N, C-alpha and C positions, 0 to 999 in steps of 0.2 A: 559302126561302119561309116566312113567318111561319105558325106553327101555326094561328092564328086564321083565316087565309084559305084554308087548304088545301081545306076543304069547299066554298068558294065559287068555286074555280077551274074554269071551264068551257072557256076557250080560252086558248092561249098563241100568241105570234107572235115569230118571229125575222126581222128585216130583214137582208138580205145574209148569208144563212146559210152560204155556202161549203160546207164538208163536212157541216154540220148537227150537228156534235158537241155544241155547247151545248144545242140543243133536244132532242136524243136523250137526253142525260144528264138533263135536266130531266124529260122524259117518263118515263124509267125510275124516277126518284126519286118522282114523283107517283103512278105506278102502284103502287109499293111502299107509299106512305103511305096510299093509299085502298083497299088490298086487292086490287089487280089483279096480274096476272102478265105477264111478258114472254114472248112466244111463240117462244122460242129453243130449243125442244126438241120432239121428235116427240110427247111425251106431253102437251103443253099442250092444254087444252080449246079447241077451235075457237070455242066460243060466246063466249069473252072478246073476240073481235074484232068482235062484232056490236052495238056501241053501248053495252054495259054491261060493268062489270068483275065480278070474282068476288063482290062484295058486292051486286050488283044495282044499283049506282049508274051513272048515265050516264057514259060514258067522256069523258075530257077530250080536246078536239080541239086538235091542234098544227098551226100554219100556219107555213111557212118560205118566204121569198122570196129570189130572187136574179136579177140580170139575165143571169147567165152560165148557159147551158143545161147545161154540164158540171157546174156546181155543183148544179143541181137533180137531175141524174142521180145524183151521188155522195151527196147528202143522202138520197135515197130508199134507196140501198144501205146507208148508215150506219144508218138506222132499221131496215131489214129484218134486217140481220145482228145487230142488238142486240135483236131480238125485239119491236120496236114495230110493231103492225099498221098497214099502210098506210091502213086505214080511219080511223085516228086521226091520221095524219101526212100532211098535205097540202103538197106542195112545188110552188110556183107560180112560174113565170118571169115576172117583171115588174119595172118600175122601182120601187124602194123598196117601199112597201106599197100601191101604186095599185089592186091588185085585191082588197084585203082591206077589207071593209065592216063586219063585225060587231065590236062592242067586244070587247077582250081583257083578261084579268085579269093576265097577265104578258107583258111585251114585252122582248125582248133585242135589242140593237143594238151590234155591234162595227164601227163605220164605218171606211171608208178615211180615216185621220186624218193621214197623212204629208203635210206641206206640199210641194206640187209645182206646176209650171206648170199653169194651168187647162186647157190643151189636152190634158193627160194624163187628165183626168177624163171619165167617161161612156162608156167603151168597154165591150164585153161580154167582154173578154179578161181574163187574169189580173191585168193592171195595175190593173183596177178594184178589186181587193182592198186596194190601199194608197194609190192616188193621190187625195189629198184636196183638191188645189188650194190656193188662197191660205189660209194659216194652217191648212191641213188641214180647212177648214170647209165647203167647197162642197157636198159631199154631205150632211154632217150638218145644215147649215142648211136644206137642202131637205126633210129628213126631220122637222123639228120639228113641222110642222103635222100630219103623219101620226101622229106619236106622240101629239099632243094629242087628235086626233079618235078615236083607237083606244082610249085608256085608259078602262076601265070606271070609273064613279064609284059609290061612293066608294073602293073597295078596289084599283083597278087600280094596277099599279106597273111602271115601266120601269127597266131597268138598261142604262146606256149607257157605253161605254168611251171615254175621252178621254186626251189627253196635254196637257202644259202648253202646248205651242204652239197648242192649240185655244182658249185663253182660256176655261177652264171657268166662271170667275166671270161672264163676260159671257153665256155660255150660260144660266146660272141666272137672270140678270136678264131675259133675253129670254123665257124660259119663264114666269116669274112675271108679267111685265108684259103679255104678249100673251095668255096662256092660263090664268093663275092656277094654274100648276103649280109645286109646291114641289120644289126640287132641292137635294139634299145629297150630299156625297161620303161614301161608306161604306167605301172601301178604296183604298189607294194602295201600289203596289209598283214596285220598279225592275226593268226588263227590259232587260238590257244597257245601252245608252246612253240609255234614256228612262225616264221615270216614267209608269206607267199609273194612271189613277184611274177607279174605277167610280162613276158618278153614279146616284143613285136618284131617280126622278121620280114624283111622286104628284099626282093632281088634287085641287084644293080645291073644285071645283064641276063640275057637269055641262057637258060641252063644248057650246057653242052653235053649231049648224050654220047656215051662211049659206044663205038661200033662193036 
C-alpha cells in the first residue's frame, strides 16, 4: 500500500475471501503502520477494539465476502487467531460484493480464473473457488461493475489476480472504456503450470451511479 495513502484508508474489501488470509495480512500490516496492535495476547488493551487504534485514529474497517458459508466461518477464525478484532473484520456471505455499499480504498479479488464448462460456475461449494467458466472469465466479468462502483475516488485501488487464459489486455480495455478505470499489470509470476498476473485498477473519475 503506497505510503501516501495509508492515512486515507478507511475501508478494505476482499471479494471471494476463502480463508481470509490476504485480508487478515493486510489488516495486520495496516494496524502496524497506523499504530494499532493486534489483540493476540491476554495483555492487549481491550479499548483498541472499540473503533480507534492506539493513536486515537479511527480503526480501518475490513469487509470480506464469499458465497460459501464455510469460507465465511473460516475467515472469521483466521482474523480472530491473528488478533484482528471482529469489530473491524466483517465477513459477509453474499454473491460477489452485492451486500457492500460503501466505497472502499483497497479492494482484493483472487477470482475463480480456471477455464471450465459454464455449468460448473456459481455453486456455493469448494468448486466455486476455481471454476471460472469460459476463458475463466464468467465470475470475473460479473464482478467488474462491483469493482468500479466500490473503488473510492481518487485514491481507491483494486488488486485482481488473473492468468493469461483470462485475456487481461481485454479486461483492461473493458474497464477503461466502460468505467474509465486504469488497469496496469504490476507483478507476474509462474505458479507451476500457469503464469499469475496481478492487475492494479485505479479510477480516473468518480463512479456515476445509474438512477
